[in-house]
NUDRENPA-553420 format. One record per residue: residue in one letter; x, y, z of N, C-alpha, C in turn. Coordinates in nm, 3 decimals. Atoms other than C-alpha are relative to their C-alpha. Example, Ala and Ser with C-alpha at 12.3 -4.5 7.8 and 13.67 -1.06 7.14 Angstrom:
rest = a	n_u = 0.089	n_v = -0.119	n_w = 0.000	ca_u = 1.230	ca_v = -0.450	ca_w = 0.780	c_u = 0.090	c_v = 0.120	c_w = 0.000
rest = s	n_u = -0.082	n_v = -0.119	n_w = -0.006	ca_u = 1.367	ca_v = -0.106	ca_w = 0.714	c_u = -0.077	c_v = 0.109	c_w = 0.073
***
This chain:
rest = m	n_u = -0.056	n_v = 0.096	n_w = 0.094	ca_u = 9.070	ca_v = 10.761	ca_w = 9.946	c_u = -0.073	c_v = -0.132	c_w = 0.017
rest = g	n_u = 0.073	n_v = 0.126	n_w = -0.006	ca_u = 8.881	ca_v = 10.447	ca_w = 9.860	c_u = 0.076	c_v = -0.115	c_w = -0.063
rest = q	n_u = -0.062	n_v = 0.122	n_w = 0.054	ca_u = 8.966	ca_v = 10.092	ca_w = 9.767	c_u = 0.006	c_v = 0.004	c_w = -0.152
rest = q	n_u = 0.005	n_v = -0.001	n_w = 0.146	ca_u = 8.863	ca_v = 10.153	ca_w = 9.405	c_u = 0.117	c_v = 0.078	c_w = -0.060
rest = e	n_u = -0.113	n_v = -0.079	n_w = 0.051	ca_u = 9.130	ca_v = 10.422	ca_w = 9.356	c_u = 0.131	c_v = -0.078	c_w = 0.010
rest = v	n_u = -0.121	n_v = 0.081	n_w = -0.018	ca_u = 9.401	ca_v = 10.194	ca_w = 9.495	c_u = 0.000	c_v = -0.115	c_w = -0.100
rest = y	n_u = 0.014	n_v = 0.112	n_w = 0.094	ca_u = 9.274	ca_v = 9.900	ca_w = 9.288	c_u = 0.029	c_v = 0.046	c_w = -0.143
rest = t	n_u = -0.020	n_v = -0.053	n_w = 0.135	ca_u = 9.267	ca_v = 10.113	ca_w = 8.972	c_u = 0.147	c_v = 0.036	c_w = -0.023
rest = f	n_u = -0.142	n_v = -0.033	n_w = 0.011	ca_u = 9.620	ca_v = 10.243	ca_w = 9.038	c_u = 0.083	c_v = -0.126	c_w = -0.025
rest = l	n_u = -0.076	n_v = 0.124	n_w = 0.018	ca_u = 9.755	ca_v = 9.889	ca_w = 9.075	c_u = -0.029	c_v = -0.065	c_w = -0.135
rest = k	n_u = 0.037	n_v = 0.056	n_w = 0.130	ca_u = 9.565	ca_v = 9.777	ca_w = 8.765	c_u = 0.073	c_v = 0.071	c_w = -0.114
rest = k	n_u = -0.069	n_v = -0.077	n_w = 0.103	ca_u = 9.717	ca_v = 10.058	ca_w = 8.557	c_u = 0.150	c_v = -0.024	c_w = 0.000
rest = n	n_u = -0.144	n_v = 0.024	n_w = -0.015	ca_u = 10.064	ca_v = 9.966	ca_w = 8.685	c_u = 0.026	c_v = -0.147	c_w = 0.032
rest = r	n_u = 0.004	n_v = 0.142	n_w = -0.035	ca_u = 10.017	ca_v = 9.590	ca_w = 8.683	c_u = 0.133	c_v = -0.075	c_w = -0.009
rest = s	n_u = -0.126	n_v = 0.072	n_w = 0.016	ca_u = 10.375	ca_v = 9.499	ca_w = 8.593	c_u = 0.099	c_v = 0.024	c_w = 0.115
rest = r	n_u = -0.094	n_v = -0.040	n_w = -0.104	ca_u = 10.532	ca_v = 9.644	ca_w = 8.910	c_u = -0.057	c_v = -0.023	c_w = 0.140
rest = w	n_u = 0.036	n_v = 0.012	n_w = -0.141	ca_u = 10.529	ca_v = 9.576	ca_w = 9.284	c_u = 0.020	c_v = 0.135	c_w = 0.066
rest = f	n_u = -0.007	n_v = -0.128	n_w = -0.072	ca_u = 10.468	ca_v = 9.876	ca_w = 9.516	c_u = -0.012	c_v = -0.022	c_w = 0.150
rest = t	n_u = 0.022	n_v = -0.003	n_w = -0.145	ca_u = 10.503	ca_v = 9.940	ca_w = 9.888	c_u = -0.120	c_v = 0.091	c_w = 0.025
rest = s	n_u = 0.113	n_v = -0.087	n_w = -0.034	ca_u = 10.213	ca_v = 10.107	ca_w = 10.066	c_u = 0.044	c_v = 0.146	c_w = 0.000
rest = k	n_u = -0.052	n_v = -0.137	n_w = -0.002	ca_u = 10.432	ca_v = 10.416	ca_w = 10.108	c_u = 0.010	c_v = 0.056	c_w = -0.142
rest = e	n_u = -0.007	n_v = -0.044	n_w = 0.140	ca_u = 10.493	ca_v = 10.435	ca_w = 9.731	c_u = -0.139	c_v = 0.030	c_w = -0.055
rest = i	n_u = 0.137	n_v = -0.021	n_w = 0.048	ca_u = 10.121	ca_v = 10.400	ca_w = 9.660	c_u = -0.057	c_v = 0.129	c_w = 0.059
rest = a	n_u = 0.049	n_v = -0.123	n_w = -0.065	ca_u = 10.037	ca_v = 10.674	ca_w = 9.913	c_u = 0.059	c_v = 0.123	c_w = -0.068
rest = g	n_u = -0.063	n_v = -0.113	n_w = 0.068	ca_u = 10.287	ca_v = 10.905	ca_w = 9.745	c_u = -0.054	c_v = 0.024	c_w = -0.138
rest = k	n_u = 0.051	n_v = -0.013	n_w = 0.137	ca_u = 10.163	ca_v = 10.837	ca_w = 9.394	c_u = -0.143	c_v = 0.051	c_w = -0.003
rest = l	n_u = 0.140	n_v = -0.040	n_w = -0.003	ca_u = 9.800	ca_v = 10.890	ca_w = 9.495	c_u = -0.024	c_v = 0.123	c_w = 0.089
rest = s	n_u = 0.011	n_v = -0.116	n_w = -0.089	ca_u = 9.871	ca_v = 11.186	ca_w = 9.728	c_u = -0.103	c_v = -0.024	c_w = 0.111
rest = a	n_u = 0.091	n_v = 0.038	n_w = -0.108	ca_u = 9.691	ca_v = 11.011	ca_w = 10.012	c_u = 0.081	c_v = -0.034	c_w = 0.124
rest = s	n_u = -0.071	n_v = 0.033	n_w = -0.124	ca_u = 9.777	ca_v = 10.939	ca_w = 10.374	c_u = 0.036	c_v = -0.148	c_w = 0.001
rest = l	n_u = -0.045	n_v = 0.139	n_w = -0.011	ca_u = 9.967	ca_v = 10.622	ca_w = 10.452	c_u = -0.103	c_v = -0.084	c_w = 0.073
rest = g	n_u = 0.102	n_v = 0.073	n_w = -0.076	ca_u = 9.699	ca_v = 10.521	ca_w = 10.704	c_u = -0.119	c_v = -0.038	c_w = -0.086
rest = s	n_u = 0.112	n_v = 0.025	n_w = 0.091	ca_u = 9.425	ca_v = 10.549	ca_w = 10.443	c_u = 0.034	c_v = -0.112	c_w = -0.099
rest = i	n_u = -0.044	n_v = 0.101	n_w = 0.098	ca_u = 9.622	ca_v = 10.344	ca_w = 10.190	c_u = 0.015	c_v = -0.136	c_w = 0.067
rest = t	n_u = -0.018	n_v = 0.125	n_w = -0.073	ca_u = 9.711	ca_v = 10.081	ca_w = 10.450	c_u = -0.134	c_v = -0.068	c_w = 0.026
rest = t	n_u = 0.133	n_v = 0.054	n_w = -0.025	ca_u = 9.344	ca_v = 10.037	ca_w = 10.540	c_u = -0.060	c_v = -0.058	c_w = -0.128
rest = c	n_u = 0.052	n_v = 0.048	n_w = 0.128	ca_u = 9.244	ca_v = 10.004	ca_w = 10.174	c_u = 0.070	c_v = -0.128	c_w = -0.043
rest = l	n_u = -0.077	n_v = 0.117	n_w = 0.042	ca_u = 9.522	ca_v = 9.754	ca_w = 10.103	c_u = -0.035	c_v = -0.123	c_w = 0.084
rest = k	n_u = 0.039	n_v = 0.112	n_w = -0.085	ca_u = 9.422	ca_v = 9.539	ca_w = 10.401	c_u = -0.132	c_v = -0.060	c_w = -0.049
rest = k	n_u = 0.130	n_v = 0.048	n_w = 0.050	ca_u = 9.065	ca_v = 9.517	ca_w = 10.270	c_u = 0.017	c_v = -0.070	c_w = -0.135
rest = l	n_u = -0.025	n_v = 0.063	n_w = 0.130	ca_u = 9.192	ca_v = 9.439	ca_w = 9.919	c_u = 0.072	c_v = -0.133	c_w = 0.016
rest = r	n_u = -0.067	n_v = 0.128	n_w = -0.030	ca_u = 9.422	ca_v = 9.169	ca_w = 10.063	c_u = -0.102	c_v = -0.103	c_w = 0.047
rest = d	n_u = 0.099	n_v = 0.091	n_w = -0.058	ca_u = 9.135	ca_v = 9.016	ca_w = 10.260	c_u = -0.098	c_v = -0.053	c_w = -0.106
rest = s	n_u = 0.093	n_v = 0.042	n_w = 0.105	ca_u = 8.916	ca_v = 9.002	ca_w = 9.947	c_u = 0.073	c_v = -0.067	c_w = -0.117
rest = s	n_u = -0.083	n_v = 0.064	n_w = 0.105	ca_u = 9.203	ca_v = 8.853	ca_w = 9.738	c_u = 0.000	c_v = 0.078	c_w = -0.131
rest = a	n_u = 0.003	n_v = -0.083	n_w = 0.120	ca_u = 9.181	ca_v = 9.145	ca_w = 9.494	c_u = 0.139	c_v = 0.041	c_w = -0.047
rest = v	n_u = -0.137	n_v = -0.036	n_w = 0.036	ca_u = 9.557	ca_v = 9.213	ca_w = 9.499	c_u = 0.095	c_v = -0.112	c_w = 0.044
rest = s	n_u = -0.106	n_v = 0.092	n_w = -0.042	ca_u = 9.871	ca_v = 9.002	ca_w = 9.518	c_u = 0.090	c_v = 0.075	c_w = 0.097
rest = f	n_u = -0.092	n_v = -0.063	n_w = -0.094	ca_u = 10.107	ca_v = 9.069	ca_w = 9.806	c_u = 0.102	c_v = -0.103	c_w = 0.046
rest = k	n_u = -0.107	n_v = 0.087	n_w = -0.048	ca_u = 10.433	ca_v = 8.929	ca_w = 9.941	c_u = 0.095	c_v = 0.083	c_w = 0.085
rest = y	n_u = -0.109	n_v = -0.068	n_w = -0.069	ca_u = 10.722	ca_v = 9.012	ca_w = 10.169	c_u = 0.104	c_v = 0.036	c_w = -0.104
rest = p	n_u = -0.101	n_v = -0.038	n_w = 0.098	ca_u = 10.984	ca_v = 9.206	ca_w = 9.974	c_u = 0.130	c_v = -0.077	c_w = 0.021
rest = n	n_u = -0.128	n_v = 0.069	n_w = -0.008	ca_u = 11.316	ca_v = 9.043	ca_w = 9.897	c_u = 0.115	c_v = 0.096	c_w = 0.024
rest = k	n_u = -0.104	n_v = -0.100	n_w = -0.017	ca_u = 11.507	ca_v = 9.369	ca_w = 9.941	c_u = 0.056	c_v = -0.002	c_w = 0.141
rest = h	n_u = -0.066	n_v = -0.009	n_w = -0.130	ca_u = 11.759	ca_v = 9.390	ca_w = 10.221	c_u = -0.040	c_v = 0.132	c_w = 0.066
rest = g	n_u = 0.031	n_v = -0.121	n_w = -0.074	ca_u = 11.660	ca_v = 9.638	ca_w = 10.489	c_u = -0.148	c_v = 0.030	c_w = 0.013
rest = q	n_u = 0.143	n_v = -0.020	n_w = -0.014	ca_u = 11.283	ca_v = 9.617	ca_w = 10.445	c_u = -0.047	c_v = -0.070	c_w = 0.126
rest = g	n_u = 0.053	n_v = 0.059	n_w = -0.122	ca_u = 11.086	ca_v = 9.547	ca_w = 10.760	c_u = -0.073	c_v = -0.132	c_w = -0.027
rest = r	n_u = 0.064	n_v = 0.131	n_w = 0.015	ca_u = 10.957	ca_v = 9.195	ca_w = 10.812	c_u = -0.152	c_v = 0.013	c_w = -0.012
rest = n	n_u = 0.145	n_v = -0.014	n_w = 0.001	ca_u = 10.603	ca_v = 9.323	ca_w = 10.863	c_u = -0.053	c_v = 0.084	c_w = -0.114
rest = s	n_u = 0.047	n_v = -0.079	n_w = 0.114	ca_u = 10.587	ca_v = 9.519	ca_w = 10.539	c_u = -0.019	c_v = -0.090	c_w = -0.121
rest = y	n_u = 0.030	n_v = 0.075	n_w = 0.122	ca_u = 10.443	ca_v = 9.391	ca_w = 10.214	c_u = 0.026	c_v = 0.088	c_w = -0.120
rest = v	n_u = 0.008	n_v = -0.071	n_w = 0.127	ca_u = 10.469	ca_v = 9.486	ca_w = 9.851	c_u = -0.124	c_v = -0.054	c_w = -0.069
rest = y	n_u = 0.130	n_v = 0.031	n_w = 0.060	ca_u = 10.154	ca_v = 9.486	ca_w = 9.639	c_u = 0.004	c_v = 0.012	c_w = -0.152
rest = k	n_u = 0.009	n_v = 0.002	n_w = 0.145	ca_u = 10.063	ca_v = 9.416	ca_w = 9.279	c_u = -0.142	c_v = -0.039	c_w = -0.038
rest = f	n_u = 0.132	n_v = 0.040	n_w = 0.050	ca_u = 9.745	ca_v = 9.382	ca_w = 9.073	c_u = -0.003	c_v = -0.151	c_w = -0.020
rest = r	n_u = 0.014	n_v = 0.146	n_w = 0.015	ca_u = 9.622	ca_v = 9.022	ca_w = 9.082	c_u = -0.056	c_v = -0.029	c_w = -0.139
rest = e	n_u = 0.041	n_v = 0.037	n_w = 0.136	ca_u = 9.600	ca_v = 8.882	ca_w = 8.730	c_u = -0.103	c_v = -0.110	c_w = 0.003
***
């Protein structure tokens, strides 16, 4: 799984925030692979990310969205 596939997925679903686990499920990829891709996309400012506002989510988890 490469960064381009993750980027394209987020671009096609640009109106919604996703957890890395949701992205891995939608793309049928391992969570580790998706996490690595998302870190690189975060570092290059290619995606938006934030801590979720949902109760019960871990402090160290992010949600991701295509950066407009």
